C-alpha positions as CSV (number, residue, x, y, z in Angstrom):
1,X,-246.9,40.2,-25.6
2,X,-245.4,38.2,-22.7
3,X,-246.9,38.1,-19.3
4,X,-246.1,41.3,-17.4
5,X,-245.1,40.7,-13.8
6,X,-245.2,43.0,-10.9
7,X,-242.0,44.9,-10.1
8,X,-239.7,43.9,-7.3
9,X,-240.8,44.8,-3.8
10,X,-238.6,46.7,-1.3
11,X,-239.1,48.0,2.3
12,X,-238.2,51.4,3.5
13,X,-238.1,52.0,7.3
14,X,-237.8,55.5,8.7
15,X,-236.2,56.3,12.0
16,X,-237.0,59.9,12.7
17,X,-234.6,60.9,15.5
18,X,-231.1,62.4,15.4
19,X,-228.8,64.0,17.9
20,X,-229.3,67.4,16.3
21,X,-230.8,68.7,13.1
22,X,-228.3,69.5,10.4
23,X,-228.9,72.9,8.7
24,X,-229.0,71.4,5.2
25,X,-231.3,68.5,6.0
26,X,-234.9,68.5,4.6
27,X,-235.6,64.9,5.7
28,X,-238.2,64.2,8.4
29,X,-235.8,64.2,11.3
30,X,-236.2,65.5,14.9
31,X,-233.4,66.4,17.3
32,X,-233.5,64.3,20.5
33,X,-235.0,66.3,23.4
34,X,-236.0,63.4,25.6
35,X,-235.3,59.7,25.6
36,X,-236.3,57.9,22.4
37,X,-239.4,55.7,22.9
38,X,-237.4,52.9,21.1
39,X,-239.4,49.9,22.2
40,X,-242.7,51.6,21.5
41,X,-241.5,52.7,18.1
42,X,-240.3,49.2,17.0
43,X,-243.7,47.8,18.0
44,X,-245.4,50.5,16.0
45,X,-243.2,49.8,12.9
46,X,-244.1,46.1,12.9
47,X,-247.8,46.9,13.4
48,X,-247.6,49.4,10.6
49,X,-246.1,46.7,8.3
50,X,-248.8,44.3,9.3
51,X,-251.4,46.8,8.2
52,X,-249.7,47.0,4.8
53,X,-249.7,43.2,4.1
54,X,-253.0,43.0,2.3
55,X,-251.6,45.3,-0.5
56,X,-248.6,43.0,-1.1
57,X,-250.1,39.6,-0.4
58,X,-248.0,36.7,-1.8
59,X,-244.9,38.9,-2.6
60,X,-241.5,38.7,-1.0
61,X,-238.9,41.4,-0.2
62,X,-235.8,42.0,-2.3
63,X,-234.2,44.8,-0.1
64,X,-234.6,46.7,3.1
65,X,-233.4,50.2,3.8
66,X,-233.4,51.8,7.2
67,X,-233.0,55.5,6.9
68,X,-233.5,58.6,9.0
69,X,-232.7,60.6,11.1
70,X,-230.0,58.4,12.5
71,X,-231.0,54.7,12.7
72,X,-227.7,53.9,14.3
73,X,-229.0,55.6,17.5
74,X,-231.2,52.5,18.1
75,X,-229.8,49.6,20.1
76,X,-228.7,46.4,18.4
77,X,-231.4,44.6,20.4
78,X,-234.0,46.7,18.8
79,X,-232.5,46.1,15.4
80,X,-232.7,42.3,16.0
81,X,-236.3,42.6,17.1
82,X,-237.2,44.7,14.1
83,X,-235.6,42.5,11.4
84,X,-236.9,39.3,13.1
85,X,-240.4,40.8,13.1
86,X,-240.2,41.7,9.5
87,X,-239.1,38.2,8.5
88,X,-242.1,36.8,10.3
89,X,-244.4,39.0,8.3
90,X,-242.8,39.1,4.8
91,X,-240.6,36.4,3.4
92,X,-237.0,37.2,2.4
93,X,-233.7,35.3,2.0
94,X,-230.2,36.8,1.5
95,X,-231.4,40.3,0.6
96,X,-229.6,43.6,0.8
97,X,-230.4,45.2,4.2
98,X,-228.9,48.7,4.5
99,X,-228.8,50.9,7.5
100,X,-227.7,54.6,7.5
101,X,-225.2,55.3,10.2
102,X,-223.6,58.3,11.9
103,X,-219.8,58.2,12.1
104,X,-219.9,59.2,15.8
105,X,-218.0,56.9,18.2
106,X,-221.0,55.8,20.2
107,X,-222.9,54.6,17.2
108,X,-219.9,52.9,15.6
109,X,-219.3,50.8,18.7
110,X,-222.7,49.2,17.9
111,X,-221.8,48.1,14.4
112,X,-221.0,44.5,15.5
113,X,-224.5,44.1,16.9
114,X,-226.2,45.5,13.8
115,X,-224.2,43.1,11.6
116,X,-225.2,40.2,13.8
117,X,-228.8,41.3,13.7
118,X,-228.9,41.0,9.9
119,X,-227.8,44.3,8.5
120,X,-225.4,43.5,5.7
121,X,-224.8,46.9,4.1
122,X,-224.0,50.2,5.9
123,X,-224.2,53.7,4.6
124,X,-221.9,56.1,6.6
125,X,-222.9,59.7,6.5
126,X,-219.5,61.3,6.4
127,X,-220.3,64.4,4.1
128,X,-216.7,65.6,4.3
129,X,-213.3,64.6,5.8
130,X,-212.5,68.3,6.4
131,X,-213.2,69.4,10.0
132,X,-213.9,73.0,9.0
133,X,-216.6,71.9,6.5
134,X,-218.0,69.4,9.0
135,X,-218.5,72.3,11.4
136,X,-220.2,74.4,8.7
137,X,-222.5,71.5,7.9
138,X,-223.4,71.1,11.6
139,X,-222.0,67.6,11.7
140,X,-221.1,66.3,15.2
141,X,-218.3,64.0,14.2
142,X,-214.7,64.6,13.2
143,X,-212.7,63.5,10.2
144,X,-210.8,61.0,12.3
145,X,-214.0,59.6,13.7
146,X,-215.4,59.1,10.2
147,X,-212.3,57.1,9.1
148,X,-212.4,55.1,12.3
149,X,-216.1,54.3,11.8
150,X,-215.3,52.9,8.4
151,X,-212.6,50.7,9.9
152,X,-214.9,49.5,12.7
153,X,-217.6,48.6,10.1
154,X,-215.0,46.5,8.2
155,X,-213.9,44.8,11.4
156,X,-217.5,44.1,12.3
157,X,-217.9,42.1,9.0
158,X,-219.4,44.6,6.6
159,X,-218.3,43.8,3.1
160,X,-220.6,46.3,1.4
161,X,-220.2,49.9,2.7
162,X,-221.3,53.2,1.2
163,X,-219.7,56.5,2.1
164,X,-221.9,59.6,1.7
165,X,-220.0,62.7,0.6
166,X,-221.1,66.2,-0.4
167,X,-219.5,68.8,-2.6
168,X,-220.1,72.5,-3.5
169,X,-219.7,73.3,0.2
170,X,-219.3,77.0,1.1
171,X,-215.9,78.3,0.1
172,X,-214.8,74.9,-1.1
173,X,-212.0,74.7,-3.6
174,X,-211.5,72.0,-6.3
175,X,-208.5,70.7,-4.4
176,X,-210.5,70.4,-1.2
177,X,-213.4,68.5,-2.9
178,X,-210.9,66.1,-4.5
179,X,-209.2,65.8,-1.1
180,X,-212.4,64.4,0.3
181,X,-212.7,61.9,-2.6
182,X,-209.0,60.9,-2.1
183,X,-209.5,59.9,1.5
184,X,-212.7,58.1,0.7
185,X,-211.3,56.1,-2.2
186,X,-208.2,55.1,-0.2
187,X,-210.6,53.4,2.2
188,X,-211.9,51.4,-0.8
189,X,-215.7,51.4,0.0
190,X,-217.8,49.3,-2.3
191,X,-220.0,52.3,-3.0
192,X,-219.8,56.1,-2.9
193,X,-222.6,58.6,-3.0
194,X,-221.2,62.0,-4.1
195,X,-223.7,64.8,-4.4
196,X,-224.0,68.5,-4.5
197,X,-225.1,70.6,-1.5
198,X,-228.4,72.2,-2.3
199,X,-230.4,74.7,-0.3
200,X,-233.7,72.9,0.1
201,X,-236.9,74.7,1.4
202,X,-237.7,74.2,5.0
203,X,-234.0,74.0,6.0
204,X,-232.0,76.4,8.1
205,X,-229.6,76.9,5.2
206,X,-232.5,77.9,2.9
207,X,-233.7,80.6,5.3
208,X,-230.2,81.8,6.2
209,X,-227.8,80.7,3.4
210,X,-224.2,80.3,4.5
211,X,-221.7,82.8,3.3
212,X,-219.4,82.1,0.3
213,X,-221.6,79.6,-1.6
214,X,-219.5,78.7,-4.6
215,X,-220.3,80.1,-8.1
216,X,-221.8,78.0,-10.9
217,X,-218.5,77.9,-12.9
218,X,-216.6,76.5,-10.0
219,X,-219.4,74.1,-9.3
220,X,-219.1,72.7,-12.8
221,X,-215.3,72.5,-12.5
222,X,-215.6,70.5,-9.2
223,X,-218.1,68.2,-10.8
224,X,-215.9,67.6,-13.9
225,X,-212.7,67.0,-11.9
226,X,-214.5,64.8,-9.3
227,X,-216.0,62.6,-12.0
228,X,-212.7,62.2,-13.7
229,X,-211.0,61.4,-10.4
230,X,-213.6,58.7,-9.5
231,X,-213.3,57.2,-12.9
232,X,-209.5,57.0,-12.6
233,X,-210.0,55.3,-9.2
234,X,-212.3,52.6,-10.8
235,X,-215.5,54.0,-9.4
236,X,-218.2,53.5,-12.0
237,X,-220.9,56.1,-12.2
238,X,-224.3,54.4,-12.7
239,X,-226.6,57.0,-11.4
240,X,-226.5,60.8,-11.0
241,X,-224.7,60.7,-7.7
242,X,-224.0,56.9,-7.2
243,X,-220.7,55.2,-7.9
244,X,-219.7,51.5,-7.4
245,X,-216.2,50.2,-7.2
246,X,-215.3,48.2,-10.3
247,X,-219.0,48.5,-11.4
248,X,-220.0,45.9,-8.8
249,X,-222.3,46.2,-5.8
250,X,-224.7,48.9,-7.0
251,X,-227.2,49.8,-4.4
252,X,-230.1,47.4,-5.1
253,X,-232.6,49.2,-3.0
254,X,-232.1,52.5,-4.7
255,X,-231.9,50.9,-8.1
256,X,-235.3,49.5,-7.5
257,X,-236.5,53.1,-6.9
258,X,-234.9,54.2,-10.1
259,X,-236.4,51.3,-12.1
260,X,-239.9,52.2,-10.8
261,X,-240.1,49.2,-8.6
262,X,-242.4,48.9,-5.6
263,X,-241.7,49.7,-2.0
264,X,-243.5,49.7,1.3
265,X,-242.8,52.7,3.6
266,X,-243.2,52.3,7.3
267,X,-242.3,54.8,10.1
268,X,-242.9,58.4,10.7
269,X,-243.1,60.3,7.4
270,X,-242.2,57.2,5.3
271,X,-243.4,57.1,1.7
272,X,-244.4,54.0,-0.3
273,X,-245.3,53.1,-3.9
274,X,-247.3,50.0,-4.6
275,X,-248.6,48.5,-7.9
276,X,-252.0,46.7,-7.4
277,X,-252.3,43.8,-9.8
278,X,-256.0,43.4,-9.1
279,X,-257.1,46.9,-10.3
280,X,-254.1,48.0,-12.3
281,X,-253.4,51.0,-10.1
282,X,-250.1,52.5,-9.0
283,X,-250.6,54.0,-5.5
284,X,-248.3,56.3,-3.5
285,X,-248.7,56.5,0.3
286,X,-247.2,58.5,3.1
287,X,-247.3,58.0,6.9
288,X,-247.8,60.6,9.6
289,X,-244.7,62.8,9.9
290,X,-244.7,63.7,13.5
291,X,-243.4,60.9,15.7
292,X,-246.0,61.6,18.4
293,X,-248.8,61.4,15.9
294,X,-247.3,58.2,14.4
295,X,-247.2,56.6,17.9
296,X,-250.7,57.8,18.8
297,X,-252.7,54.6,18.9
298,X,-255.9,56.5,18.3
299,X,-254.8,57.6,14.8
300,X,-254.0,55.7,11.7
301,X,-250.4,55.4,10.6
302,X,-251.5,56.5,7.1
303,X,-251.5,60.2,6.3
304,X,-252.1,60.2,2.6
305,X,-252.9,57.8,-0.2
306,X,-252.9,58.9,-3.9
307,X,-253.7,56.9,-7.0
308,X,-251.5,58.0,-9.9
309,X,-253.5,59.0,-12.9
310,X,-252.5,57.4,-16.2
311,X,-251.3,60.8,-17.6
312,X,-248.9,61.0,-14.7
313,X,-247.2,57.7,-15.3
314,X,-244.7,58.8,-18.0
315,X,-243.2,61.4,-15.7
316,X,-243.4,59.2,-12.6
317,X,-241.4,56.6,-14.5
318,X,-238.9,58.8,-16.3
319,X,-238.0,61.0,-13.3
320,X,-236.5,57.8,-11.8
321,X,-235.3,55.9,-14.9
322,X,-233.4,58.9,-16.5
323,X,-231.2,59.1,-13.4
324,X,-229.6,55.9,-14.5
325,X,-226.5,56.5,-16.7
326,X,-227.1,53.3,-18.8
327,X,-230.8,54.1,-19.1
328,X,-233.5,51.4,-19.1
329,X,-234.9,48.8,-21.5
330,X,-238.0,50.1,-23.1
331,X,-240.0,47.0,-22.0
332,X,-239.5,48.0,-18.4
333,X,-241.8,50.9,-19.1
334,X,-244.6,48.5,-20.1
335,X,-243.9,46.1,-17.3
336,X,-244.2,48.8,-14.6
337,X,-246.9,51.1,-16.0
338,X,-249.0,48.9,-18.3
339,X,-248.4,51.5,-21.1
340,X,-246.7,50.9,-24.4
341,X,-243.5,52.9,-25.1
342,X,-245.0,53.8,-28.5
343,X,-247.4,56.1,-26.7
344,X,-244.3,58.3,-25.9
345,X,-242.8,58.3,-29.4
346,X,-243.5,61.9,-30.2
347,X,-241.7,63.1,-27.0
348,X,-238.9,60.6,-27.4
349,X,-238.2,61.7,-31.0
350,X,-238.1,65.3,-29.8
351,X,-235.6,64.5,-27.0
352,X,-233.4,62.5,-29.4
353,X,-233.4,65.5,-31.9
354,X,-232.2,67.7,-29.0
355,X,-229.4,65.2,-28.2
356,X,-230.7,64.8,-24.6
357,X,-231.4,61.0,-25.0
358,X,-230.7,58.1,-27.2
359,X,-233.3,55.6,-28.2
360,X,-231.9,52.6,-30.0
361,X,-231.6,48.8,-29.6
362,X,-234.7,49.0,-27.3
363,X,-232.7,51.1,-24.7
364,X,-233.6,54.7,-23.7
365,X,-230.9,56.5,-21.9
366,X,-229.7,60.1,-21.3
367,X,-226.8,61.4,-23.3
368,X,-223.9,63.2,-21.5
369,X,-225.7,66.4,-22.3
370,X,-229.0,65.0,-21.0
371,X,-227.4,63.8,-17.8
372,X,-226.4,67.4,-17.1
373,X,-229.8,68.7,-17.9
374,X,-232.2,66.1,-16.5
375,X,-234.9,68.7,-15.8
376,X,-235.1,69.5,-19.5
377,X,-235.8,65.9,-20.2
378,X,-238.3,65.5,-17.5
379,X,-240.3,68.6,-18.4
380,X,-241.2,66.8,-21.7
381,X,-242.9,64.0,-19.8
382,X,-245.3,66.1,-17.8
383,X,-248.9,65.1,-17.6
384,X,-250.2,67.9,-19.9
385,X,-248.2,66.5,-22.8
386,X,-250.3,63.3,-22.6
387,X,-253.9,64.5,-22.5
388,X,-255.2,61.5,-24.4
389,X,-253.8,58.9,-22.0
390,X,-256.3,57.3,-19.7
391,X,-257.0,53.9,-18.2
392,X,-258.3,52.6,-21.5
393,X,-254.7,52.8,-22.8
394,X,-253.3,50.5,-20.2
395,X,-252.7,46.8,-20.8
396,X,-253.8,44.4,-18.0
397,X,-250.8,43.2,-16.0
398,X,-252.3,39.7,-16.1
399,X,-253.1,39.7,-19.8
400,X,-251.9,36.9,-22.0
401,X,-251.8,37.4,-25.8
């Protein structure tokens, strides 16, 4: 076996405030009720990162993602301070630095400053170009503002832009869903995220579902027609809900997630996943969710730390990797878990026999059927199916043979 190296390292930064909470949103976001303690929060983020450094000593960043909430609410001066501070703590050169942005006019006017601060990829949360649907979703921008925000981002210098769109909206027709895609593709963003509206627990929509949610058969038709339309417009689907123009510029930060890479998480409610080379552990972390708790200097930033058990690693790996349309090379499983793919052979053969995956030429990937029924694939990798896996099965990441 060759030397197995640690996976790439990314950084996720959570900005927890937004103008108002959308009824479908289950992220850790809080509507603004008083002035945002922006300077205090930036200082806390950098101190949070400083506390994380011992776990990633000697490693450098490959991507940064600033999500929320609505990060574009912060000032460009704060963004400059944040990215400069990160660079002084963790080395990086010419990496993908993404910021989520609201299409509202006030935020869009700051795009120049964000670009100059070092953000080089922007993800615009459009959701729909139909004003009626935007109202249903609780969005505070209009269709025209969304188009203008994209144009402002281009003028500011952004050459890598993602547009977020949702489908299966209440009472949405196939024509309306394709209409959203038509407007989006005419703008020619480098990347599209097109995903289904789902009623997640702890959201307003979950507790009081909107009227006229579409039926499953119409949902399937919208999905089929949308995929065909995007393919015709040269948007290549490389993940369940991710499409890149001409197959270029896939989101590196998200791809690192899907390939079971490592990432630090800083900010209120941020999650992280780190591989420790010294003790062969994969560790998941989460930070305090409430911004007031996060900013409380008498409390630790850290909320929870959990070491993944060896039996959990197959599911932890596959629930990310099987989202990728082209699958993953089998050696990636060994490189990121320390386990041999042969230890999954019984499950892999079963899934191949059910036409849910293919496993050939050292590549494991979902079939078209499997891509539609990912939960069926993932259920086979649950921990109870691997009772004999323990740390004695793992290969030392630093081992030479």
